[in-house]
C-alpha positions, 0 to 999 in steps of 0.5 A: 320762620322762627329760625330766620328770625333768630338768625336776624336777631343774632346778626343785629346783636353782632352788629351792635357788638361791633359798633355803637348805634349812634356812630356810622362815620366810615370815611376813607378820607384823611382826617384831622384830629381836633383833639391832638392834631394827628392826621389819620384815616378811619373812624378813630384817631390811633393816637388819642382815640377820639372819633373822626368827624367831631366838629363844633358843639351843637344841640345833638352834643347836648342831647347825647351828653344827657342821654349818656348819663343814664345809659341811653346813648352808646351801648344803650343801658336799656338794650343791655338790660334786655340782653341780660334778661334774655341771655344772662350767661351768654352776655356775661361770657361775651363781656369777660371774654373780651367783647367789651362793646357788648354791654353798657359799662357794668359798674356804672350800670349797677350804680344807675340801676341802684339809684333808680330802684332806691329812688322808687322803693325808698322815696317815691312809694313811701313819700309820694304814694304813701306805700311802705314796702316793710312795716317793721322798724329799720335797723342801722344796716337797713337805714344805711342800705336805704341811703347807699343802696348802690354801695350795698349792692356792690358789697353783696357782689363782692361777697360772692366773688370768692365762693364762686371762684372756688366752686366754678374754677374747674368748670367746662367753660371759663375754666380758671376764671380770675377773681377780677373776672368774678367781680364783673360776673357778680356785678352783672348778676347784681344788675339782673337782681335789681332789674327783676326787683323793678319788674316785680315792684308793682306787686308791693302795691298789693302786698309787700310780702307778695313782692319777696317770695316770687322775686326770690324764686325768679332770681334763683331761676335766673341765677341758675340759668346764668351760671349754667350758660356761663360755666357749662355744667349740667343743671344739677352740677350748677345747682349744688355748686351754686348752693354752696355759693348762696350759703357762704353769701348768706353767712356774710350777710348775717355777719353784717346784720349781727354787727349792725344790731344794737338790740342783740348787743345790748341783750348780750351785755346784760346777760353776759360779762362780755364787753362790747368789743368782745361781742363785736368780735364774736359777731364777726368771728363766728360767721367768718369761721362758718363761711370759711368752713362752708367754702372749704367743704365746697372746695373738697366736694367740688374737687372730688366731683371734678376728679370723678368726672375726669375719671369717667371721661378717661374711662369712656375714652379708653372704651 
C-alpha cells in the first residue's frame, strides 16, 4: 500500500511537471492566435508562445492575475514549497537539469517569501501584537535588513555560490555545475531557510531565543539533506565539504557586520591613529583574506580527497 501511494505521488508530481494545473486545452483543431494572428495546431502558438483558447477578459482572468502575484496560480508557490520541504535536493536537481516546470520561478519565490517573512517578523509581531523578536538595539545592517529583507537574502545566497562551486565541483552528481546554476541552487536554499523560519516563528511567542537554536539545527539538517541529494556524496563527504562553505559564508557575513558597525569604528579611531578609511579597508581586507584562505584550504583538501577516491575506484576495478 505504501509503495502504491509513493508511485501515485510520483505520477502526480510528474504530471504537474509536464503541464500546469490551470490549463488543459488539448485541442487538435486549427487555432487562430489572438496575439500575432498565426494559425497553428496545439496548445501554444509556436510563433509568440501565447496559449490557445485565449478569449475576452473575464472574472477568471482577474482571479488568475491576482493569484499569480502571490504564486497561487500556475506552478503553485505553495506546492513548490511543499516539494522543497519534502525533497529539497531532488527538486533543485530537477530545476537545474532543465525541468523548469517543476518549480515556481525561484527568484520571484524568494522575494515573495522574504516579503511575507519580513512583514510578519518586523511589522505584525512588534507593531500589532507588541512582540519583539530581539530586545537589542539594531545596527545599521539590521535596520537595512529589516527594510530590504529580500535583497539581504539574495546577497547571502550570492555569498555561498563560489564556496559551493569550489567544494562540490567534482561531485559524483551534477559534476562541474556552473556558477549560474550555483546561483539558483542558493536561491532555492534561501527560500527553504525562510520557509523554515516561518514554520518556527510561533516559537518567538514563547521566547525569542527559543526560535534561533532549533531553527539553526533544522536548517543545517535540511541543507545537508539537500546537498547530499543534489551532489551525491556520502553523508560524511557532504558534511565536511559543507563545513568549508559555512565558514566562508560566515566570514563574508562578519565582514558586512564589521563595515556596518559604527561603535567599533569609533573605538578604533579613539585607540589608534588609523583614519576611518583605513579602518574600513581593514574591516573588508581581513575577512576577505580569511575567506580566500578558507576556500583555498577547502579546494586543496577537496582535491586530495577526490584523488584518493579515484585511486580507490581504480584499484577496485583492477581487482
